[in-house]
C-alpha positions in Angstrom: 47.3 137.5 136.5 49.8 139.7 134.4 52.1 136.4 134.6 48.8 134.0 133.5 48.9 136.5 130.7 52.2 136.6 129.7 52.8 133.3 129.4 49.3 132.6 127.7 51.5 135.5 125.5 54.6 133.8 125.1 52.7 130.2 124.3 50.4 131.2 121.9 52.6 132.9 120.2 55.2 130.4 119.9 52.7 127.2 118.5 50.6 130.1 117.5 47.7 128.4 118.8 48.2 126.6 115.1 45.5 123.5 115.9 46.0 119.8 115.3 46.8 118.0 111.9 47.9 118.8 108.3 46.8 122.7 108.7 49.0 123.2 112.1 51.1 126.4 111.7 49.7 126.3 107.9 48.5 130.3 108.8 49.9 133.5 111.3 47.9 134.8 113.2 47.5 138.0 111.0 46.5 136.6 108.1 43.7 134.3 109.7 42.1 137.4 112.0 42.4 139.4 108.3 40.3 136.3 106.4 37.7 136.4 109.3 37.2 139.7 109.5 37.0 139.7 105.3 34.2 136.4 106.1 32.6 138.3 108.1 31.7 141.7 107.1 32.6 141.2 102.9 34.9 143.4 100.3 36.1 146.3 102.2 38.3 148.4 100.8 42.2 149.0 102.9 40.6 151.4 104.7 37.0 149.9 106.7 39.9 147.0 107.2 41.9 148.8 109.0 39.9 150.4 110.9 37.2 147.3 111.2 40.5 145.6 112.9 42.2 148.4 114.7 45.9 148.7 112.6 46.4 151.4 109.8 46.2 151.1 106.8 50.1 150.3 105.6 49.6 147.2 108.1 46.8 146.6 106.0 48.7 146.5 102.7 51.3 145.0 104.3 49.9 141.8 104.7 47.5 141.5 102.2 50.0 141.2 99.6 50.6 137.4 100.5 47.2 137.0 101.1 46.2 137.5 97.3 49.9 136.3 95.3 48.4 133.0 97.6 44.7 133.6 95.9 43.3 133.4 99.4 42.1 137.6 98.7 41.1 139.3 95.4 42.1 142.8 95.2 39.4 144.9 92.8 39.3 147.8 92.3 36.5 150.0 93.6 33.2 150.1 91.0 32.2 153.4 91.7 36.1 155.0 91.9 38.4 153.5 90.2 41.6 155.2 92.1 40.2 152.9 96.1 40.8 149.6 95.9 38.2 146.9 97.2 39.5 142.9 99.6 37.5 139.9 99.2 38.0 136.9 100.8 38.6 134.3 97.8 36.8 131.0 97.2 40.4 129.8 97.7 40.4 132.0 100.9 36.8 130.9 102.4 38.3 127.0 101.3 41.5 127.7 103.5 39.6 129.8 106.3 37.5 127.0 106.8 40.1 124.2 107.2 42.5 126.0 109.6 39.5 126.7 111.1 38.9 123.3 111.9 42.2 122.6 113.0 42.3 125.4 115.2 38.5 123.6 116.7 40.3 120.4 117.4 43.3 121.9 119.3 40.7 123.5 121.4 38.7 120.9 121.6 42.0 118.8 122.9 42.8 121.0 125.1 40.4 121.6 127.3 38.8 118.2 127.1 38.6 117.4 130.8 36.9 120.5 131.8 33.2 120.4 131.8 31.1 122.4 129.4 30.4 124.9 131.7 34.6 125.8 132.3 34.5 126.1 128.4 31.6 128.4 129.1 32.9 130.6 131.4 36.3 130.4 129.8 35.3 131.3 126.7 32.9 134.3 128.4 35.8 136.0 130.5 38.3 135.3 127.7 36.2 137.1 125.3 35.0 140.2 127.7 38.7 140.2 128.5 39.3 141.6 124.5 36.9 143.7 124.3 39.0 145.2 127.5 41.5 145.1 126.0 40.5 146.5 122.3 39.0 150.3 123.8 42.8 150.7 125.7 45.3 153.0 123.7 47.9 151.6 123.3 50.6 153.9 123.2 49.1 155.5 126.9 47.2 152.1 128.3 44.2 154.6 129.2 40.8 154.0 127.9 40.5 155.4 124.4 37.4 157.3 125.8 39.7 158.7 128.1 42.4 160.3 125.7 39.6 162.2 123.5 
């Protein structure tokens, strides 16, 4: 299993699972995940976004900067605290995310076209379960988060 996960990670990074068609390889993983989070949860501050994604604020700040520059995310001041920044998916960001998501869905459909619906459902369920398990691991120790508290 470890070998297959390593091969998957390498191939996913090589192709960036970028989809097919015009949107292929047009958005890196960090941007895709940030835009998805903003779409799902709505406008939020850098700290909340970082916390929700399990990364630090400085990483979010660095990753959001090109998204703001590209017009995919808007940055405004918090209405109650002028020092705080609120990040929001722009209409352009919403449209772009939709294009990339559609392209990636097309790629997944192509890769699994000879799979049964049950196989696709099982794979998705198990991959989701695997990702949730990985989310709970402390990266510095390799142990469950709860065990390090």
